[in-house]
C-alpha positions, 0 to 999 in steps of 0.5 A: 101117079102123082107121087108128094113124097110127104111124110102124111097125106093130105086130107082133103077139108070138107066144108059142105054135106055131111062126112062118115069116117071108116076106118080098119087096122090090122096089127101085124106079128112083125115090121115084114109082116106089115110091108107084105101085107101093105104091098097086097093090099096096095095092088088090090087098091090099084086094082079097080076093076077086081075090086067086086071080087074081093068081097062077096059083100060087094055087090056093085061092080068096078070098072076103070074108064080111060077118062078123055077117051071113055074107053076101058082101061087097067091103069089108075092114075088121075083124072081116070073114071070109075064106073060104078054098076049098083044092082038095082034101078041104076041110074038113068042120067050115066046109062044105067051106072053112077061115074066117079073121078079120081081127082087126085093120087097121093103117094109118100112117107116111103122115108119115114117107114111109112108108106100110104097111097091115098085116092080123092073121088068126085061123083061126074056124068057119064062121059059125053053126058053134060049139065052134072054138078056134083061137089061131093068127095069121097076120100080112101087112104092106104098107109102102113105103121111099123108093124101096122095098117090102115085103111080108111074112108071116105072121107 
């Protein structure tokens, strides 16, 4: 995982395609509660293999794979792949799954009491597939302020 030690996340600039910003803010009653909430959600954010279990509204299943060996893993790091099993027909070119690559992970803000953990995803071919061209990026950010918590994405 890369650490930028910066105050604010570097949000990639979009030059093509549409965008949709979604933001959720939780205001805690104390700084301690905000810190606990941030740490809990940071752990969830990194637990890709468990994302489907965090909400009964999410019907897709997510699995983290090593980007070099295409073997299932549990480590959240740049270069790894996320396999997405969306109910329905499935993506025939991806073996019935959609695939994304973690192209960037940013952390920072600790010195300013405003830590964040962000990741940028890009659609990619299934391991072993060829002839895939994708320019779409998804950006997710998880940030704690003094006594609030902010989640945003995709961008």
